[in-house]
C-alpha positions in Angstrom: 108.9 143.9 216.3 106.5 141.3 217.7 105.5 139.8 214.3 107.8 136.8 214.8 106.7 133.1 214.7 109.2 130.4 215.7 109.0 126.6 215.8 111.9 124.5 217.1 112.0 120.7 216.8 114.5 118.3 218.3 114.2 114.8 216.7 116.1 111.6 217.6 118.0 110.0 214.8 117.6 106.6 216.6 114.7 104.2 215.8 112.5 105.8 218.5 110.6 108.9 218.9 110.9 109.0 222.7 112.2 112.3 223.8 111.4 114.1 220.6 110.6 117.7 221.7 109.3 120.8 220.1 108.2 124.3 221.0 106.4 127.0 219.2 105.9 130.7 219.8 103.2 132.2 217.7 103.3 135.8 216.4 100.7 136.8 219.0 102.9 135.4 221.8 101.3 132.0 222.6 103.9 129.5 223.7 103.3 125.8 223.0 105.4 122.8 224.0 105.4 119.1 223.2 107.6 116.2 224.4 107.2 112.6 223.5 107.0 110.4 226.6 105.6 107.3 224.8 106.5 105.6 221.5 104.9 106.9 218.3 102.9 105.1 215.7 105.1 103.7 212.9 106.3 106.5 210.7 105.3 109.3 213.1 107.6 111.7 214.9 105.1 112.9 217.5 103.1 110.9 220.1 102.2 114.0 222.1 100.2 117.0 220.8 100.8 120.6 221.5 100.3 122.0 225.1 99.8 125.7 225.5 102.2 126.9 228.3 101.2 130.5 228.4 101.4 133.8 226.5 104.5 136.0 226.1 104.2 139.7 226.5 105.3 142.1 223.9 108.6 142.8 225.7 109.7 139.1 225.5 108.6 138.8 221.9 110.7 141.9 221.1 113.6 140.4 222.9 113.2 137.2 220.9 113.2 139.2 217.6 116.3 141.1 218.7 118.1 137.8 219.6 117.3 136.4 216.2 118.5 139.5 214.4 121.6 140.0 216.5 122.7 136.4 216.6 123.6 136.4 212.9 121.3 133.4 212.3 119.5 135.1 209.4 122.8 135.9 207.7 124.0 132.3 207.5 124.7 131.2 203.9 123.3 127.7 204.2 120.3 126.5 206.1 121.4 122.9 206.5 124.2 121.4 208.5 123.8 117.7 208.2 126.4 115.0 207.7 124.6 112.2 205.9 127.3 109.7 207.0 126.6 110.2 210.7 124.2 107.7 212.3 122.3 108.3 215.6 122.3 111.5 217.5 119.7 114.2 217.0 118.4 116.4 214.3 117.2 119.9 215.1 115.0 122.1 213.0 114.2 125.8 213.5 111.6 127.6 211.4 111.5 131.4 211.8 108.9 133.7 210.2 109.4 137.4 210.5 106.7 139.4 208.7 106.2 137.6 205.4 109.7 136.1 205.2 110.3 132.5 206.4 113.6 130.8 207.2 114.3 127.1 207.8 117.4 125.8 209.5 118.3 122.1 209.9 121.3 120.9 211.9 122.5 117.5 213.1 124.1 117.1 216.6 125.5 120.6 216.9 125.2 123.4 214.5 126.7 126.8 214.2 127.0 129.1 217.2 124.3 131.5 215.8 121.8 128.6 215.8 122.9 127.4 219.3 122.4 131.0 220.6 118.8 131.3 219.4 117.9 127.8 220.6 119.4 128.5 224.0 117.3 131.7 224.3 114.1 129.7 223.3 114.7 127.1 226.0 115.2 130.0 228.5 111.8 131.3 227.6 110.2 127.9 228.1 111.9 127.4 231.4 111.2 131.0 232.7 109.0 131.1 235.8 107.3 134.3 234.5 105.3 132.7 231.7 
């Protein structure tokens, strides 16, 4: 199952976009990353564009699909875990497309273990020396 597309975004809830970070794995295995190191234009979330890091082999893409399925993420009832009364912190978004089905998850500051598990795996891919 290598027909998986994933985009993860970590966005500051403070009045700055510094440190906002995102990564994307396309269905053909291309890995992209972006991290803001300078302030954004007013109203924008990203001051840095996408940078292609490498291309994942079919084995890693299959592992990603298995992690997503086995984590329980896709079985969660709600796709949004945000407390509107909380100020500051960070918001995280995860979009997953498997075949023709798309899932969107939005969490603030923590999120359920299923979400954390998939995000941890994504960062492991990004930080892997084998890309």
